[in-house]
C-alpha positions as a printed Julia matrix, in Angstrom:
113×3 Matrix{Float64}:
  19.59   15.56   10.79
  18.85   17.09    7.44
  16.7    15.06    5.05
  15.98   15.89    1.44
  12.99   14.51   -0.44
  11.4    14.97   -3.83
   7.62   15.38   -3.75
   5.09   16.2    -6.48
   4.48   19.91   -7.03
   0.86   19.68   -5.86
   1.93   18.13   -2.56
   4.67   20.73   -2.1
   2.1    23.49   -2.64
  -0.22   21.86   -0.09
   2.7    21.68    2.35
   3.46   25.38    1.91
  -0.21   26.33    2.32
  -0.51   24.21    5.46
   2.64   25.74    6.96
   1.26   29.24    6.45
  -2.21   28.29    7.71
  -0.86   26.64   10.88
   1.94   29.11   11.44
   4.63   26.43   11.61
   7.61   25.5     9.47
   7.58   22.92    6.71
  10.1    20.95    8.78
   7.64   20.77   11.71
   4.87   19.48    9.44
   7.15   16.88    7.88
   8.41   15.8    11.32
   4.83   15.31   12.55
   3.84   13.51    9.34
   6.79   11.16    9.75
   5.85   10.55   13.39
   2.3     9.63   12.37
   3.56    7.33    9.62
   5.95    5.56   11.98
   3.07    5.08   14.46
   0.89    3.71   11.66
   3.62    1.21   10.73
   3.87    0.04   14.34
   0.1    -0.44   14.55
  -0.11   -2.34   11.26
   2.71   -4.62   12.4
   0.55   -5.47   15.45
  -2.27   -6.48   13.1
  -4.29   -3.33   13.66
  -5.93   -1.09   11.06
  -5.49    2.69   10.98
  -8.81    4.52   10.59
 -10.27    7.98   10.71
 -13.52    8.22   12.64
 -16.32   10.71   12.15
 -17.57   13.03   14.89
 -19.22   11.57   17.99
 -22.45    9.83   17.06
 -21.37    9.38   13.46
 -20.89    5.86   12.2
 -18.6     6.86    9.35
 -15.04    5.58    9.41
 -12.4     5.6     6.71
  -9.45    3.24    6.67
  -6.13    4.96    6.05
  -4.11    2.88    3.62
  -0.88    3.53    1.75
   1.06    1.16   -0.5
   3.68    0.76    2.25
   1.13    0.02    4.98
  -0.62   -2.52    2.74
   2.69   -4.24    2.0
   3.56   -4.41    5.69
   0.15   -5.91    6.45
   0.61   -8.6     3.81
   4.15   -9.51    4.81
   3.53   -9.37    8.57
   1.06  -12.23    8.46
   2.84  -14.77    6.31
   1.97  -18.4     6.73
   3.87  -21.4     5.5
   2.21  -23.28    2.69
   2.82  -27.02    2.7
   2.07  -28.82   -0.55
   2.51  -32.5    -1.23
   5.43  -33.29   -3.54
   2.99  -34.51   -6.21
   1.22  -31.13   -6.24
   4.53  -29.27   -6.59
   5.51  -31.51   -9.53
   2.11  -30.95  -11.17
   2.41  -27.16  -10.88
   5.97  -27.26  -12.26
   4.82  -29.42  -15.19
   1.92  -27.09  -15.97
   4.18  -24.03  -15.8
   6.74  -25.6   -18.14
   4.06  -26.47  -20.72
   1.57  -23.57  -20.82
  -1.6   -24.11  -22.79
  -1.66  -22.82  -26.36
  -3.69  -19.65  -26.96
  -7.33  -20.35  -27.7
  -9.69  -18.31  -29.86
 -10.83  -16.12  -26.95
  -7.24  -15.24  -26.0
  -6.34  -14.45  -29.63
  -9.4   -12.2   -29.88
  -8.48  -10.41  -26.64
  -4.87   -9.91  -27.74
  -6.02   -8.57  -31.12
  -8.3    -6.05  -29.41
  -5.37   -4.78  -27.3
  -2.99   -4.3   -30.25
């Protein structure tokens, strides 16, 4: 299958440099990158974290996070929230009648203008 993607120029340059350095095609690099990303998605769906570990004996680890992986983590572990009817009514009432801006809010808004 042929896939077309738009990537930032800096990333495209890094891809070309990597292809030359490794002696492989851009397609091979993209295929492997996609394989790693799919594996990362599967692991995050299982509740695991994807990390990079330092050399043996090193305690340094770095978590590998992307916006997509973070979103999957958040949505994979949803829990139902049960509120009493009175609490729902109170929240709805507060949302329908927001408080008027106070002096601090006016000052903040003026500083942002």
